[in-house]
All heavy atoms as a GROMACS GRO file, in nm:
protein
  600
    1GLY      N    1  -1.968   1.247  -1.521
    1GLY     CA    2  -1.832   1.274  -1.484
    1GLY      C    3  -1.753   1.146  -1.459
    1GLY      O    4  -1.811   1.037  -1.449
    2TRP      N    5  -1.626   1.157  -1.455
    2TRP     CA    6  -1.539   1.043  -1.430
    2TRP      C    7  -1.557   0.993  -1.288
    2TRP      O    8  -1.563   1.071  -1.193
    2TRP     CB    9  -1.395   1.081  -1.451
    2TRP     CG   10  -1.360   1.109  -1.595
    2TRP    CD1   11  -1.437   1.085  -1.706
    2TRP    CD2   12  -1.241   1.168  -1.641
    2TRP    NE1   13  -1.373   1.125  -1.817
    2TRP    CE2   14  -1.250   1.177  -1.782
    2TRP    CE3   15  -1.127   1.215  -1.580
    2TRP    CZ2   16  -1.149   1.230  -1.860
    2TRP    CZ3   17  -1.026   1.267  -1.658
    2TRP    CH2   18  -1.037   1.274  -1.796
    3VAL      N   19  -1.562   0.863  -1.272
    3VAL     CA   20  -1.574   0.801  -1.140
    3VAL      C   21  -1.437   0.798  -1.074
    3VAL      O   22  -1.339   0.756  -1.136
    3VAL     CB   23  -1.633   0.658  -1.151
    3VAL    CG1   24  -1.630   0.588  -1.018
    3VAL    CG2   25  -1.775   0.664  -1.207
    4SER      N   26  -1.430   0.844  -0.950
    4SER     CA   27  -1.302   0.848  -0.880
    4SER      C   28  -1.296   0.752  -0.762
    4SER      O   29  -1.187   0.723  -0.712
    4SER     CB   30  -1.274   0.991  -0.830
    4SER     OG   31  -1.380   1.036  -0.749
    5CYS      N   32  -1.412   0.699  -0.715
    5CYS     CA   33  -1.410   0.607  -0.602
    5CYS      C   34  -1.541   0.529  -0.596
    5CYS      O   35  -1.643   0.571  -0.650
    5CYS     CB   36  -1.387   0.683  -0.471
    5CYS     SG   37  -1.502   0.819  -0.442
    6LEU      N   38  -1.532   0.413  -0.531
    6LEU     CA   39  -1.648   0.324  -0.515
    6LEU      C   40  -1.655   0.274  -0.372
    6LEU      O   41  -1.552   0.262  -0.305
    6LEU     CB   42  -1.637   0.203  -0.607
    6LEU     CG   43  -1.638   0.226  -0.757
    6LEU    CD1   44  -1.603   0.097  -0.829
    6LEU    CD2   45  -1.774   0.277  -0.801
    7ALA      N   46  -1.776   0.241  -0.327
    7ALA     CA   47  -1.795   0.176  -0.197
    7ALA      C   48  -1.915   0.082  -0.209
    7ALA      O   49  -2.016   0.117  -0.268
    7ALA     CB   50  -1.820   0.278  -0.087
    8GLU      N   51  -1.901  -0.037  -0.151
    8GLU     CA   52  -2.011  -0.132  -0.148
    8GLU      C   53  -2.093  -0.108  -0.021
    8GLU      O   54  -2.038  -0.103   0.089
    8GLU     CB   55  -1.959  -0.275  -0.149
    8GLU     CG   56  -2.068  -0.378  -0.151
    8GLU     CD   57  -2.016  -0.521  -0.151
    8GLU    OE1   58  -1.893  -0.540  -0.148
    8GLU    OE2   59  -2.100  -0.612  -0.152
    9LEU      N   60  -2.224  -0.093  -0.037
    9LEU     CA   61  -2.312  -0.071   0.076
    9LEU      C   62  -2.359  -0.205   0.132
    9LEU      O   63  -2.356  -0.307   0.062
    9LEU     CB   64  -2.433   0.013   0.034
    9LEU     CG   65  -2.398   0.149  -0.029
    9LEU    CD1   66  -2.524   0.220  -0.074
    9LEU    CD2   67  -2.318   0.234   0.067
   10ASP      N   68  -2.402  -0.205   0.258
   10ASP     CA   69  -2.444  -0.329   0.324
   10ASP      C   70  -2.558  -0.400   0.253
   10ASP      O   71  -2.570  -0.522   0.262
   10ASP     CB   72  -2.486  -0.300   0.469
   10ASP     CG   73  -2.367  -0.271   0.559
   10ASP    OD1   74  -2.254  -0.307   0.522
   10ASP    OD2   75  -2.389  -0.214   0.667
   11ASP      N   76  -2.642  -0.326   0.183
   11ASP     CA   77  -2.758  -0.387   0.116
   11ASP      C   78  -2.725  -0.438  -0.024
   11ASP      O   79  -2.813  -0.477  -0.099
   11ASP     CB   80  -2.875  -0.290   0.112
   11ASP     CG   81  -2.845  -0.163   0.034
   11ASP    OD1   82  -2.737  -0.153  -0.029
   11ASP    OD2   83  -2.930  -0.072   0.036
   12GLY      N   84  -2.596  -0.432  -0.062
   12GLY     CA   85  -2.554  -0.484  -0.192
   12GLY      C   86  -2.547  -0.380  -0.302
   12GLY      O   87  -2.497  -0.409  -0.411
   13ARG      N   88  -2.596  -0.259  -0.275
   13ARG     CA   89  -2.584  -0.154  -0.376
   13ARG      C   90  -2.441  -0.101  -0.379
   13ARG      O   91  -2.362  -0.127  -0.289
   13ARG     CB   92  -2.682  -0.041  -0.347
   13ARG     CG   93  -2.827  -0.083  -0.365
   13ARG     CD   94  -2.923   0.030  -0.339
   13ARG     NE   95  -2.914   0.074  -0.199
   13ARG     CZ   96  -2.967   0.186  -0.153
   13ARG    NH1   97  -3.034   0.266  -0.232
   13ARG    NH2   98  -2.955   0.218  -0.025
   14LEU      N   99  -2.410  -0.026  -0.483
   14LEU     CA  100  -2.277   0.030  -0.501
   14LEU      C  101  -2.288   0.182  -0.504
   14LEU      O  102  -2.378   0.237  -0.569
   14LEU     CB  103  -2.218  -0.021  -0.633
   14LEU     CG  104  -2.071  -0.005  -0.658
   14LEU    CD1  105  -1.990  -0.084  -0.556
   14LEU    CD2  106  -2.038  -0.051  -0.798
   15ALA      N  107  -2.200   0.251  -0.434
   15ALA     CA  108  -2.194   0.397  -0.436
   15ALA      C  109  -2.072   0.438  -0.517
   15ALA      O  110  -1.965   0.381  -0.501
   15ALA     CB  111  -2.185   0.453  -0.295
   16SER      N  112  -2.089   0.536  -0.604
   16SER     CA  113  -1.976   0.588  -0.681
   16SER      C  114  -1.964   0.738  -0.657
   16SER      O  115  -2.062   0.810  -0.653
   16SER     CB  116  -1.993   0.560  -0.831
   16SER     OG  117  -2.105   0.628  -0.885
   17GLY      N  118  -1.839   0.784  -0.639
   17GLY     CA  119  -1.810   0.926  -0.627
   17GLY      C  120  -1.747   0.972  -0.756
   17GLY      O  121  -1.671   0.898  -0.819
   18SER      N  122  -1.775   1.094  -0.796
   18SER     CA  123  -1.735   1.139  -0.928
   18SER      C  124  -1.677   1.279  -0.929
   18SER      O  125  -1.695   1.357  -0.836
   18SER     CB  126  -1.859   1.133  -1.019
   18SER     OG  127  -1.827   1.171  -1.150
   19TRP      N  128  -1.609   1.308  -1.039
   19TRP     CA  129  -1.552   1.441  -1.060
   19TRP      C  130  -1.660   1.545  -1.083
   19TRP      O  131  -1.633   1.665  -1.073
   19TRP     CB  132  -1.455   1.438  -1.179
   19TRP     CG  133  -1.327   1.371  -1.142
   19TRP    CD1  134  -1.302   1.237  -1.142
   19TRP    CD2  135  -1.210   1.434  -1.094
   19TRP    NE1  136  -1.175   1.214  -1.097
   19TRP    CE2  137  -1.115   1.333  -1.068
   19TRP    CE3  138  -1.175   1.566  -1.071
   19TRP    CZ2  139  -0.989   1.361  -1.019
   19TRP    CZ3  140  -1.048   1.593  -1.024
   19TRP    CH2  141  -0.957   1.492  -0.998
   20ASP      N  142  -1.784   1.503  -1.114
   20ASP     CA  143  -1.891   1.601  -1.132
   20ASP      C  144  -1.954   1.644  -0.999
   20ASP      O  145  -2.058   1.707  -0.996
   20ASP     CB  146  -1.998   1.549  -1.228
   20ASP     CG  147  -2.077   1.431  -1.175
   20ASP    OD1  148  -2.055   1.389  -1.059
   20ASP    OD2  149  -2.161   1.378  -1.250
   21ARG      N  150  -1.890   1.604  -0.885
   21ARG     CA  151  -1.927   1.645  -0.750
   21ARG      C  152  -2.049   1.571  -0.696
   21ARG      O  153  -2.110   1.614  -0.599
   21ARG     CB  154  -1.949   1.797  -0.741
   21ARG     CG  155  -1.830   1.878  -0.786
   21ARG     CD  156  -1.856   2.023  -0.780
   21ARG     NE  157  -1.971   2.056  -0.863
   21ARG     CZ  158  -1.994   2.173  -0.917
   21ARG    NH1  159  -1.912   2.271  -0.896
   21ARG    NH2  160  -2.101   2.194  -0.989
   22THR      N  161  -2.087   1.461  -0.761
   22THR     CA  162  -2.203   1.385  -0.716
   22THR      C  163  -2.162   1.247  -0.665
   22THR      O  164  -2.054   1.197  -0.695
   22THR     CB  165  -2.306   1.363  -0.830
   22THR    OG1  166  -2.246   1.282  -0.931
   22THR    CG2  167  -2.354   1.495  -0.886
   23ILE      N  168  -2.253   1.189  -0.588
   23ILE     CA  169  -2.244   1.049  -0.546
   23ILE      C  170  -2.368   0.982  -0.602
   23ILE      O  171  -2.480   1.034  -0.587
   23ILE     CB  172  -2.241   1.037  -0.393
   23ILE    CG1  173  -2.119   1.109  -0.337
   23ILE    CG2  174  -2.244   0.890  -0.350
   23ILE    CD1  175  -2.127   1.137  -0.188
   24ARG      N  176  -2.349   0.869  -0.667
   24ARG     CA  177  -2.462   0.796  -0.723
   24ARG      C  178  -2.470   0.658  -0.657
   24ARG      O  179  -2.368   0.597  -0.631
   24ARG     CB  180  -2.449   0.781  -0.874
   24ARG     CG  181  -2.457   0.914  -0.945
   24ARG     CD  182  -2.443   0.900  -1.096
   24ARG     NE  183  -2.437   1.031  -1.157
   24ARG     CZ  184  -2.541   1.101  -1.198
   24ARG    NH1  185  -2.664   1.051  -1.185
   24ARG    NH2  186  -2.527   1.219  -1.253
   25ILE      N  187  -2.592   0.617  -0.628
   25ILE     CA  188  -2.616   0.486  -0.568
   25ILE      C  189  -2.674   0.396  -0.678
   25ILE      O  190  -2.775   0.431  -0.741
   25ILE     CB  191  -2.714   0.495  -0.449
   25ILE    CG1  192  -2.670   0.603  -0.350
   25ILE    CG2  193  -2.730   0.359  -0.384
   25ILE    CD1  194  -2.534   0.580  -0.287
   26TRP      N  195  -2.607   0.283  -0.700
   26TRP     CA  196  -2.639   0.194  -0.811
   26TRP      C  197  -2.692   0.061  -0.760
   26TRP      O  198  -2.638   0.004  -0.665
   26TRP     CB  199  -2.514   0.165  -0.895
   26TRP     CG  200  -2.449   0.288  -0.948
   26TRP    CD1  201  -2.355   0.364  -0.885
   26TRP    CD2  202  -2.471   0.347  -1.074
   26TRP    NE1  203  -2.317   0.468  -0.964
   26TRP    CE2  204  -2.386   0.461  -1.083
   26TRP    CE3  205  -2.553   0.316  -1.182
   26TRP    CZ2  206  -2.383   0.542  -1.194
   26TRP    CZ3  207  -2.548   0.399  -1.294
   26TRP    CH2  208  -2.465   0.511  -1.299
   27SER      N  209  -2.794   0.010  -0.826
   27SER     CA  210  -2.839  -0.127  -0.805
   27SER      C  211  -2.752  -0.216  -0.893
   27SER      O  212  -2.735  -0.188  -1.011
   27SER     CB  213  -2.986  -0.140  -0.845
   27SER     OG  214  -3.023  -0.275  -0.845
   28VAL      N  215  -2.697  -0.320  -0.837
   28VAL     CA  216  -2.610  -0.407  -0.915
   28VAL      C  217  -2.673  -0.544  -0.935
   28VAL      O  218  -2.606  -0.645  -0.947
   28VAL     CB  219  -2.469  -0.420  -0.850
   28VAL    CG1  220  -2.394  -0.289  -0.861
   28VAL    CG2  221  -2.478  -0.463  -0.705
   29ALA      N  222  -2.806  -0.547  -0.941
   29ALA     CA  223  -2.878  -0.671  -0.966
   29ALA      C  224  -2.839  -0.727  -1.102
   29ALA      O  225  -2.814  -0.652  -1.196
   29ALA     CB  226  -3.028  -0.647  -0.961
   30VAL      N  227  -2.833  -0.856  -1.112
   30VAL     CA  228  -2.797  -0.921  -1.237
   30VAL      C  229  -2.896  -0.880  -1.345
   30VAL      O  230  -3.018  -0.882  -1.324
   30VAL     CB  231  -2.796  -1.075  -1.220
   30VAL    CG1  232  -2.771  -1.144  -1.352
   30VAL    CG2  233  -2.694  -1.114  -1.116
   31GLY      N  234  -2.843  -0.838  -1.458
   31GLY     CA  235  -2.928  -0.799  -1.570
   31GLY      C  236  -2.977  -0.655  -1.564
   31GLY      O  237  -3.049  -0.612  -1.652
   32ALA      N  238  -2.938  -0.582  -1.462
   32ALA     CA  239  -2.983  -0.442  -1.451
   32ALA      C  240  -2.921  -0.359  -1.563
   32ALA      O  241  -2.802  -0.371  -1.592
   32ALA     CB  242  -2.945  -0.384  -1.315
   33ASP      N  243  -3.000  -0.277  -1.627
   33ASP     CA  244  -2.953  -0.188  -1.732
   33ASP      C  245  -2.881  -0.071  -1.665
   33ASP      O  246  -2.938  -0.002  -1.582
   33ASP     CB  247  -3.072  -0.139  -1.814
   33ASP     CG  248  -3.033  -0.047  -1.927
   33ASP    OD1  249  -2.915  -0.012  -1.941
   33ASP    OD2  250  -3.124  -0.009  -2.004
   34ALA      N  251  -2.757  -0.048  -1.703
   34ALA     CA  252  -2.676   0.057  -1.640
   34ALA      C  253  -2.743   0.193  -1.650
   34ALA      O  254  -2.732   0.275  -1.560
   34ALA     CB  255  -2.536   0.060  -1.701
   35ALA      N  256  -2.815   0.220  -1.759
   35ALA     CA  257  -2.881   0.350  -1.775
   35ALA      C  258  -2.995   0.367  -1.675
   35ALA      O  259  -3.030   0.478  -1.640
   35ALA     CB  260  -2.933   0.364  -1.917
   36GLN      N  261  -3.052   0.258  -1.628
   36GLN     CA  262  -3.164   0.263  -1.534
   36GLN      C  263  -3.121   0.238  -1.390
   36GLN      O  264  -3.200   0.253  -1.299
   36GLN     CB  265  -3.269   0.159  -1.574
   36GLN     CG  266  -3.324   0.177  -1.713
   36GLN     CD  267  -3.402   0.306  -1.729
   36GLN    OE1  268  -3.473   0.348  -1.639
   36GLN    NE2  269  -3.389   0.370  -1.842
   37ALA      N  270  -2.997   0.194  -1.370
   37ALA     CA  271  -2.955   0.144  -1.240
   37ALA      C  272  -2.934   0.253  -1.136
   37ALA      O  273  -2.951   0.228  -1.018
   37ALA     CB  274  -2.828   0.060  -1.255
   38SER      N  275  -2.891   0.372  -1.174
   38SER     CA  276  -2.866   0.479  -1.078
   38SER      C  277  -3.000   0.540  -1.037
   38SER      O  278  -3.065   0.606  -1.116
   38SER     CB  279  -2.776   0.585  -1.138
   38SER     OG  280  -2.761   0.692  -1.049
   39HIS      N  281  -3.042   0.515  -0.912
   39HIS     CA  282  -3.172   0.566  -0.871
   39HIS      C  283  -3.164   0.671  -0.762
   39HIS      O  284  -3.262   0.731  -0.727
   39HIS     CB  285  -3.263   0.450  -0.829
   39HIS     CG  286  -3.208   0.367  -0.718
   39HIS    ND1  287  -3.118   0.267  -0.738
   39HIS    CD2  288  -3.229   0.371  -0.586
   39HIS    CE1  289  -3.086   0.211  -0.622
   39HIS    NE2  290  -3.153   0.272  -0.528
   40VAL      N  291  -3.045   0.695  -0.710
   40VAL     CA  292  -3.027   0.800  -0.610
   40VAL      C  293  -2.903   0.880  -0.648
   40VAL      O  294  -2.798   0.823  -0.678
   40VAL     CB  295  -3.007   0.740  -0.468
   40VAL    CG1  296  -2.978   0.850  -0.367
   40VAL    CG2  297  -3.128   0.660  -0.426
   41VAL      N  298  -2.916   1.012  -0.652
   41VAL     CA  299  -2.802   1.100  -0.676
   41VAL      C  300  -2.792   1.193  -0.556
   41VAL      O  301  -2.888   1.263  -0.522
   41VAL     CB  302  -2.819   1.182  -0.806
   41VAL    CG1  303  -2.701   1.276  -0.825
   41VAL    CG2  304  -2.836   1.090  -0.926
   42LEU      N  305  -2.676   1.192  -0.491
   42LEU     CA  306  -2.651   1.277  -0.375
   42LEU      C  307  -2.564   1.395  -0.419
   42LEU      O  308  -2.459   1.375  -0.480
   42LEU     CB  309  -2.580   1.198  -0.266
   42LEU     CG  310  -2.651   1.070  -0.221
   42LEU    CD1  311  -2.562   0.992  -0.124
   42LEU    CD2  312  -2.784   1.102  -0.157
   43GLU      N  313  -2.609   1.516  -0.389
   43GLU     CA  314  -2.537   1.637  -0.426
   43GLU      C  315  -2.512   1.723  -0.304
   43GLU      O  316  -2.595   1.727  -0.213
   43GLU     CB  317  -2.616   1.715  -0.530
   43GLU     CG  318  -2.638   1.639  -0.659
   43GLU     CD  319  -2.723   1.716  -0.758
   43GLU    OE1  320  -2.831   1.766  -0.718
   43GLU    OE2  321  -2.681   1.725  -0.874
   44GLY      N  322  -2.400   1.793  -0.302
   44GLY     CA  323  -2.370   1.881  -0.190
   44GLY      C  324  -2.224   1.922  -0.184
   44GLY      O  325  -2.191   2.023  -0.123
   45HIS      N  326  -2.136   1.844  -0.245
   45HIS     CA  327  -1.994   1.881  -0.247
   45HIS      C  328  -1.968   1.989  -0.352
   45HIS      O  329  -2.036   1.994  -0.454
   45HIS     CB  330  -1.907   1.759  -0.278
   45HIS     CG  331  -1.882   1.670  -0.158
   45HIS    ND1  332  -1.809   1.712  -0.049
   45HIS    CD2  333  -1.919   1.543  -0.133
   45HIS    CE1  334  -1.803   1.614   0.039
   45HIS    NE2  335  -1.870   1.510  -0.009
   46ASP      N  336  -1.869   2.074  -0.325
   46ASP     CA  337  -1.830   2.179  -0.419
   46ASP      C  338  -1.706   2.142  -0.498
   46ASP      O  339  -1.653   2.225  -0.572
   46ASP     CB  340  -1.806   2.311  -0.344
   46ASP     CG  341  -1.935   2.367  -0.287
   46ASP    OD1  342  -2.041   2.350  -0.351
   46ASP    OD2  343  -1.929   2.429  -0.179
   47GLY      N  344  -1.659   2.019  -0.483
   47GLY     CA  345  -1.543   1.971  -0.556
   47GLY      C  346  -1.561   1.824  -0.585
   47GLY      O  347  -1.656   1.760  -0.539
   48PRO      N  348  -1.470   1.766  -0.665
   48PRO     CA  349  -1.479   1.623  -0.696
   48PRO      C  350  -1.483   1.537  -0.570
   48PRO      O  351  -1.415   1.566  -0.472
   48PRO     CB  352  -1.350   1.596  -0.774
   48PRO     CG  353  -1.312   1.728  -0.831
   48PRO     CD  354  -1.354   1.829  -0.729
   49VAL      N  355  -1.566   1.433  -0.573
   49VAL     CA  356  -1.574   1.338  -0.462
   49VAL      C  357  -1.464   1.234  -0.484
   49VAL      O  358  -1.462   1.167  -0.586
   49VAL     CB  359  -1.713   1.270  -0.457
   49VAL    CG1  360  -1.720   1.169  -0.345
   49VAL    CG2  361  -1.822   1.376  -0.442
   50THR      N  362  -1.374   1.224  -0.387
   50THR     CA  363  -1.257   1.138  -0.405
   50THR      C  364  -1.251   1.018  -0.312
   50THR      O  365  -1.170   0.928  -0.333
   50THR     CB  366  -1.128   1.220  -0.389
   50THR    OG1  367  -1.130   1.284  -0.261
   50THR    CG2  368  -1.116   1.325  -0.498
   51ARG      N  369  -1.334   1.014  -0.207
   51ARG     CA  370  -1.335   0.902  -0.113
   51ARG      C  371  -1.476   0.874  -0.066
   51ARG      O  372  -1.554   0.965  -0.038
   51ARG     CB  373  -1.250   0.932   0.012
   51ARG     CG  374  -1.103   0.954  -0.015
   51ARG     CD  375  -1.036   0.823  -0.054
   51ARG     NE  376  -0.894   0.840  -0.072
   51ARG     CZ  377  -0.834   0.865  -0.189
   51ARG    NH1  378  -0.904   0.877  -0.298
   51ARG    NH2  379  -0.703   0.878  -0.196
   52LEU      N  380  -1.507   0.743  -0.055
   52LEU     CA  381  -1.634   0.698   0.000
   52LEU      C  382  -1.608   0.585   0.098
   52LEU      O  383  -1.524   0.499   0.072
   52LEU     CB  384  -1.726   0.645  -0.111
   52LEU     CG  385  -1.779   0.746  -0.212
   52LEU    CD1  386  -1.854   0.673  -0.323
   52LEU    CD2  387  -1.868   0.849  -0.146
   53VAL      N  388  -1.681   0.587   0.209
   53VAL     CA  389  -1.672   0.480   0.308
   53VAL      C  390  -1.814   0.447   0.355
   53VAL      O  391  -1.886   0.536   0.399
   53VAL     CB  392  -1.585   0.520   0.429
   53VAL    CG1  393  -1.587   0.411   0.535
   53VAL    CG2  394  -1.444   0.552   0.386
   54ALA      N  395  -1.852   0.320   0.342
   54ALA     CA  396  -1.980   0.275   0.396
   54ALA      C  397  -1.964   0.254   0.546
   54ALA      O  398  -1.876   0.179   0.589
   54ALA     CB  399  -2.022   0.146   0.327
   55LEU      N  400  -2.046   0.321   0.625
   55LEU     CA  401  -2.039   0.312   0.770
   55LEU      C  402  -2.124   0.196   0.820
   55LEU      O  403  -2.219   0.153   0.754
   55LEU     CB  404  -2.084   0.443   0.834
   55LEU     CG  405  -2.006   0.568   0.790
   55LEU    CD1  406  -2.066   0.693   0.851
   55LEU    CD2  407  -1.859   0.555   0.823
   56ASP      N  408  -2.090   0.145   0.938
   56ASP     CA  409  -2.160   0.029   0.995
   56ASP      C  410  -2.308   0.054   1.021
   56ASP      O  411  -2.387  -0.039   1.023
   56ASP     CB  412  -2.093  -0.014   1.126
   56ASP     CG  413  -1.957  -0.077   1.104
   56ASP    OD1  414  -1.930  -0.125   0.992
   56ASP    OD2  415  -1.877  -0.077   1.199
   57ASP      N  416  -2.347   0.180   1.040
   57ASP     CA  417  -2.487   0.211   1.069
   57ASP      C  418  -2.571   0.234   0.944
   57ASP      O  419  -2.685   0.278   0.951
   57ASP     CB  420  -2.497   0.330   1.163
   57ASP     CG  421  -2.442   0.459   1.103
   57ASP    OD1  422  -2.400   0.459   0.985
   57ASP    OD2  423  -2.439   0.561   1.175
   58GLY      N  424  -2.514   0.208   0.825
   58GLY     CA  425  -2.588   0.222   0.700
   58GLY      C  426  -2.570   0.356   0.631
   58GLY      O  427  -2.614   0.374   0.517
   59ARG      N  428  -2.506   0.450   0.698
   59ARG     CA  429  -2.480   0.579   0.634
   59ARG      C  430  -2.355   0.570   0.547
   59ARG      O  431  -2.283   0.470   0.550
   59ARG     CB  432  -2.465   0.690   0.739
   59ARG     CG  433  -2.593   0.714   0.816
   59ARG     CD  434  -2.579   0.824   0.919
   59ARG     NE  435  -2.474   0.789   1.015
   59ARG     CZ  436  -2.418   0.877   1.098
   59ARG    NH1  437  -2.456   1.003   1.097
   59ARG    NH2  438  -2.325   0.838   1.182
   60LEU      N  439  -2.327   0.673   0.471
   60LEU     CA  440  -2.213   0.680   0.381
   60LEU      C  441  -2.134   0.806   0.410
   60LEU      O  442  -2.192   0.914   0.423
   60LEU     CB  443  -2.264   0.682   0.236
   60LEU     CG  444  -2.161   0.682   0.125
   60LEU    CD1  445  -2.089   0.547   0.118
   60LEU    CD2  446  -2.229   0.710  -0.009
   61ALA      N  447  -2.003   0.792   0.423
   61ALA     CA  448  -1.916   0.909   0.442
   61ALA      C  449  -1.846   0.938   0.309
   61ALA      O  450  -1.805   0.846   0.238
   61ALA     CB  451  -1.812   0.882   0.551
   62SER      N  452  -1.835   1.067   0.277
   62SER     CA  453  -1.767   1.106   0.153
   62SER      C  454  -1.666   1.216   0.183
   62SER      O  455  -1.688   1.301   0.270
   62SER     CB  456  -1.868   1.154   0.049
   62SER     OG  457  -1.937   1.269   0.094
   63GLY      N  458  -1.557   1.213   0.108
   63GLY     CA  459  -1.455   1.318   0.116
   63GLY      C  460  -1.438   1.379  -0.022
   63GLY      O  461  -1.453   1.311  -0.124
   64SER      N  462  -1.404   1.508  -0.024
   64SER     CA  463  -1.398   1.580  -0.150
   64SER      C  464  -1.280   1.676  -0.152
   64SER      O  465  -1.225   1.713  -0.048
   64SER     CB  466  -1.527   1.659  -0.168
   64SER     OG  467  -1.519   1.749  -0.276
   65TRP      N  468  -1.246   1.718  -0.274
   65TRP     CA  469  -1.143   1.821  -0.290
   65TRP      C  470  -1.189   1.955  -0.234
   65TRP      O  471  -1.110   2.048  -0.223
   65TRP     CB  472  -1.106   1.836  -0.437
   65TRP     CG  473  -1.007   1.734  -0.484
   65TRP    CD1  474  -0.969   1.620  -0.419
   65TRP    CD2  475  -0.934   1.736  -0.605
   65TRP    NE1  476  -0.878   1.551  -0.493
   65TRP    CE2  477  -0.854   1.621  -0.608
   65TRP    CE3  478  -0.930   1.825  -0.712
   65TRP    CZ2  479  -0.770   1.592  -0.714
   65TRP    CZ3  480  -0.846   1.795  -0.818
   65TRP    CH2  481  -0.766   1.681  -0.818
   66ASP      N  482  -1.316   1.969  -0.199
   66ASP     CA  483  -1.363   2.094  -0.140
   66ASP      C  484  -1.326   2.103   0.009
   66ASP      O  485  -1.369   2.193   0.078
   66ASP     CB  486  -1.514   2.113  -0.160
   66ASP     CG  487  -1.600   2.009  -0.088
   66ASP    OD1  488  -1.546   1.929  -0.008
   66ASP    OD2  489  -1.722   2.007  -0.111
   67ARG      N  490  -1.246   2.003   0.055
   67ARG     CA  491  -1.195   1.998   0.192
   67ARG      C  492  -1.302   1.970   0.296
   67ARG      O  493  -1.293   2.015   0.410
   67ARG     CB  494  -1.119   2.126   0.227
   67ARG     CG  495  -1.000   2.152   0.139
   67ARG     CD  496  -0.931   2.277   0.179
   67ARG     NE  497  -0.822   2.305   0.087
   67ARG     CZ  498  -0.747   2.411   0.090
   67ARG    NH1  499  -0.770   2.504   0.182
   67ARG    NH2  500  -0.650   2.429   0.003
   68THR      N  501  -1.408   1.900   0.255
   68THR     CA  502  -1.512   1.863   0.350
   68THR      C  503  -1.532   1.712   0.351
   68THR      O  504  -1.501   1.643   0.254
   68THR     CB  505  -1.648   1.929   0.317
   68THR    OG1  506  -1.696   1.878   0.193
   68THR    CG2  507  -1.636   2.080   0.313
   69ILE      N  508  -1.584   1.665   0.463
   69ILE     CA  509  -1.632   1.529   0.477
   69ILE      C  510  -1.781   1.540   0.507
   69ILE      O  511  -1.822   1.618   0.593
   69ILE     CB  512  -1.561   1.455   0.592
   69ILE    CG1  513  -1.412   1.441   0.560
   69ILE    CG2  514  -1.626   1.320   0.618
   69ILE    CD1  515  -1.331   1.391   0.677
   70ARG      N  516  -1.861   1.466   0.436
   70ARG     CA  517  -2.005   1.467   0.458
   70ARG      C  518  -2.052   1.327   0.496
   70ARG      O  519  -1.996   1.228   0.451
   70ARG     CB  520  -2.079   1.515   0.333
   70ARG     CG  521  -2.056   1.662   0.303
   70ARG     CD  522  -2.136   1.705   0.182
   70ARG     NE  523  -2.116   1.844   0.154
   70ARG     CZ  524  -2.196   1.943   0.196
   70ARG    NH1  525  -2.302   1.915   0.267
   70ARG    NH2  526  -2.170   2.068   0.167
   71ILE      N  527  -2.154   1.323   0.578
   71ILE     CA  528  -2.217   1.198   0.616
   71ILE      C  529  -2.357   1.198   0.554
   71ILE      O  530  -2.434   1.292   0.574
   71ILE     CB  531  -2.227   1.183   0.770
   71ILE    CG1  532  -2.090   1.201   0.835
   71ILE    CG2  533  -2.290   1.050   0.806
   71ILE    CD1  534  -1.987   1.097   0.797
   72TRP      N  535  -2.388   1.091   0.481
   72TRP     CA  536  -2.512   1.083   0.406
   72TRP      C  537  -2.603   0.973   0.460
   72TRP      O  538  -2.555   0.864   0.492
   72TRP     CB  539  -2.484   1.051   0.260
   72TRP     CG  540  -2.392   1.149   0.193
   72TRP    CD1  541  -2.255   1.142   0.190
   72TRP    CD2  542  -2.427   1.266   0.124
   72TRP    NE1  543  -2.204   1.249   0.121
   72TRP    CE2  544  -2.308   1.328   0.079
   72TRP    CE3  545  -2.548   1.327   0.094
   72TRP    CZ2  546  -2.308   1.445   0.007
   72TRP    CZ3  547  -2.548   1.446   0.021
   72TRP    CH2  548  -2.428   1.503  -0.022
   73SER      N  549  -2.731   0.999   0.465
   73SER     CA  550  -2.830   0.898   0.494
   73SER      C  551  -2.872   0.840   0.360
   73SER      O  552  -2.949   0.902   0.285
   73SER     CB  553  -2.951   0.960   0.566
   73SER     OG  554  -3.050   0.862   0.581
   74VAL      N  555  -2.820   0.726   0.325
   74VAL     CA  556  -2.843   0.667   0.192
   74VAL      C  557  -2.990   0.631   0.174
   74VAL      O  558  -3.045   0.648   0.065
   74VAL     CB  559  -2.751   0.544   0.171
   74VAL    CG1  560  -2.778   0.481   0.036
   74VAL    CG2  561  -2.606   0.586   0.181
   75ALA      N  562  -3.056   0.585   0.278
   75ALA     CA  563  -3.197   0.548   0.267
   75ALA      C  564  -3.284   0.668   0.232
   75ALA      O  565  -3.379   0.658   0.156
   75ALA     CB  566  -3.245   0.486   0.398
   76VAL      N  567  -3.249   0.785   0.284
   76VAL     CA  568  -3.326   0.906   0.261
   76VAL      C  569  -3.277   0.979   0.136
   76VAL      O  570  -3.351   1.050   0.070
   76VAL     CB  571  -3.317   1.001   0.383
   76VAL    CG1  572  -3.385   1.132   0.358
   76VAL    CG2  573  -3.372   0.932   0.505
   77GLY      N  574  -3.148   0.960   0.103
   77GLY     CA  575  -3.090   1.029  -0.011
   77GLY      C  576  -3.055   1.173   0.019
   77GLY      O  577  -3.070   1.261  -0.064
   78ALA      N  578  -3.008   1.198   0.142
   78ALA     CA  579  -2.978   1.335   0.183
   78ALA      C  580  -2.857   1.338   0.275
   78ALA      O  581  -2.820   1.238   0.335
   78ALA     CB  582  -3.097   1.396   0.253
   79ASP      N  583  -2.799   1.457   0.285
   79ASP     CA  584  -2.688   1.482   0.378
   79ASP      C  585  -2.743   1.468   0.519
   79ASP      O  586  -2.841   1.533   0.555
   79ASP     CB  587  -2.636   1.623   0.352
   79ASP     CG  588  -2.505   1.652   0.422
   79ASP    OD1  589  -2.473   1.582   0.520
   79ASP    OD2  590  -2.436   1.744   0.378
   80ALA      N  591  -2.681   1.380   0.598
   80ALA     CA  592  -2.731   1.355   0.734
   80ALA      C  593  -2.671   1.449   0.837
   80ALA      O  594  -2.715   1.451   0.951
   80ALA     CB  595  -2.702   1.210   0.774
   81ALA      N  596  -2.573   1.527   0.800
   81ALA     CA  597  -2.505   1.613   0.896
   81ALA      C  598  -2.576   1.746   0.913
   81ALA      O  599  -2.653   1.788   0.837
   81ALA     CB  600  -2.362   1.638   0.852
   0.00000   0.00000   0.00000
């Protein structure tokens, strides 16, 4: 799906929110193959993900057209709420 937002995580990875209702966590290491780089996919929104914010405690907040905000544990790859 089309990417609608990005957030840089404290560990250097990149989070992308998409119209396909997913959040993907990408390794941005030099030379990383884009097809192999997405190693975590977070699912749970019922609408396009339009906002991402990396929180100071390492979690990720997301906002969606489904009128919800979710808090994610990026290390676990799951909704933390």
